[in-house]
C-alpha positions in Angstrom: -4.7 8.9 -13.2 -7.8 10.9 -12.1 -9.6 11.8 -8.6 -12.2 8.8 -10.0 -9.0 6.2 -10.1 -8.1 7.3 -6.6 -12.0 6.4 -5.6 -11.6 2.9 -7.3 -8.4 2.5 -5.5 -10.0 3.3 -2.2 -12.8 0.9 -2.9 -10.3 -1.7 -3.9 -8.5 -1.2 -0.7 -11.8 -1.3 1.5 -12.9 -4.4 -0.3 -9.5 -6.0 0.2 -9.4 -5.2 3.8 -13.0 -6.5 4.4 -12.0 -9.8 2.6 -8.7 -10.6 3.9 -8.0 -8.7 7.1 -11.2 -7.7 9.0 -14.0 -10.1 7.8 -16.6 -7.2 7.9 -16.8 -4.0 6.0 -16.3 -0.5 7.3 -13.0 -0.9 9.4 -11.1 1.0 6.5 -12.4 4.4 6.1 -11.6 7.2 3.5 -10.3 10.4 5.1 -9.2 12.2 2.1 -8.8 15.6 4.0 -6.7 14.3 6.8 -3.0 15.5 6.9 -1.0 12.3 8.1 2.3 12.2 9.9 3.5 8.3 10.1 5.6 7.3 13.2 8.3 4.8 12.2 6.7 4.6 8.6 6.8 1.2 6.6 6.1 1.7 3.0 5.3 -1.3 0.5 5.1 -0.7 -3.3 4.6 -2.1 -6.8 5.5 -1.1 -10.0 2.8 -1.3 -13.0 5.2 -1.5 -16.2 3.7 -0.6 -19.3 2.8 2.4 -21.8 1.8 4.6 -18.6 4.3 3.3 -15.9 3.0 3.9 -12.2 4.1 3.0 -8.8 1.3 2.1 -6.1 2.6 2.7 -2.5 1.0 1.8 0.9 2.3 3.6 3.9 1.6 3.3 7.6 3.3 3.3 10.8 5.3 0.4 12.3 2.5 -0.3 15.0 -0.3 -0.3 12.4 2.0 -2.7 10.1 2.5 -5.0 12.9 -1.4 -5.3 13.6 -2.2 -5.4 9.7 0.4 -8.4 9.5 -1.0 -10.1 12.8 -4.7 -9.8 11.2 -3.7 -10.9 7.8 -1.5 -14.1 9.3 -4.4 -14.9 11.8 -1.8 -14.1 14.7 -2.8 -13.4 18.3 -2.8 -9.7 19.3 0.3 -9.7 21.5 2.2 -12.2 19.4 5.5 -10.7 18.1 5.7 -10.1 14.3 9.0 -11.5 12.6 10.3 -8.9 10.1 9.7 -11.4 7.2 6.2 -11.4 8.0 5.8 -8.0 8.2 7.5 -7.6 4.6 5.3 -10.5 3.4 2.0 -9.0 4.8 2.5 -5.4 3.6 3.9 -6.6 0.3 0.9 -8.6 -0.1 -1.5 -5.5 0.4 0.7 -3.5 -2.1 0.6 -6.4 -4.5 -3.3 -6.9 -4.3 -4.1 -3.1 -4.5 -1.5 -2.7 -7.5 -2.9 -5.9 -9.2 -6.4 -4.4 -9.3 -5.1 -1.0 -10.3 -3.3 -2.8 -13.3 -6.7 -4.2 -14.1 -8.2 -0.9 -14.4 -5.4 0.3 -16.8 -5.4 -0.1 -20.6 -2.8 -1.6 -22.7 -0.4 -4.1 -21.8 0.9 -4.0 -18.4 3.1 -6.0 -16.0 3.3 -6.1 -12.3 6.6 -6.1 -10.2 7.4 -7.9 -7.0 6.4 -6.0 -3.9 9.3 -4.1 -2.4 9.0 -3.3 1.4 10.8 -0.2 3.1 11.2 -0.7 7.0 12.8 3.1 7.3 12.0 6.4 5.9 12.8 5.3 2.3 10.3 6.5 -0.3 11.0 5.7 -4.0 11.9 8.4 -6.3 9.2 9.8 -8.7 6.4 12.4 -8.8 3.2 12.1 -6.8 0.2 11.7 -9.1 -2.4 11.4 -6.3 -2.6 10.4 -2.4 -5.3 9.3 -0.2 -5.5 9.1 3.4 -7.4 6.5 5.2 -8.0 5.1 8.6 -7.7 1.5 9.6 -9.1 1.1 13.3 -8.6 4.9 13.8 -4.7 4.5 12.8 -3.4 6.2 9.5 -3.0 4.7 6.3 -1.9 6.3 3.0 -2.3 4.9 -0.5 -0.5 6.6 -3.1 0.0 6.5 -6.8 3.4 7.9 -8.3 5.1 8.3 -11.8 8.2 6.4 -11.2 11.7 8.1 -11.8 13.1 6.0 -14.1 16.6 7.3 -14.0 16.9 5.6 -10.5 16.6 1.9 -9.2 13.5 2.0 -7.1 12.9 -1.7 -7.1 16.0 -2.6 -4.6 14.6 -4.0 -1.6 15.3 -2.1 1.5 16.0 -2.8 5.1 
């Protein structure tokens, strides 16, 4: 996984946000040099299982995750977001990004179901690369990890 692959994944995320969330380009921007501290982090990830297993993680703060869910599910700006709707929306974001990354990889690969963590849980593994982005000026981080195969990172968390 190279910096070029990271650039591809950022483009995939930007295209997905344009098509599925914003309806217009340019609202998800690459801020590669930003240092991000997330408030009430929400993480969603999928595993790409195959010759070179990787995990794609999408992370943001809870308020931003709620806004993404509202936009993706066509909800009103003040409408409360149910936990299951939040899980579905962020899981779909991770699934689309991971599925597109899987398509860029060689060999036979399978994509796991998404896992969403509403606490500070982060699956075990080694960071390959991480990119900071901004969506309506709120932080969103996409990273790729080599999974730790000695632990079960697929268990859904609260």
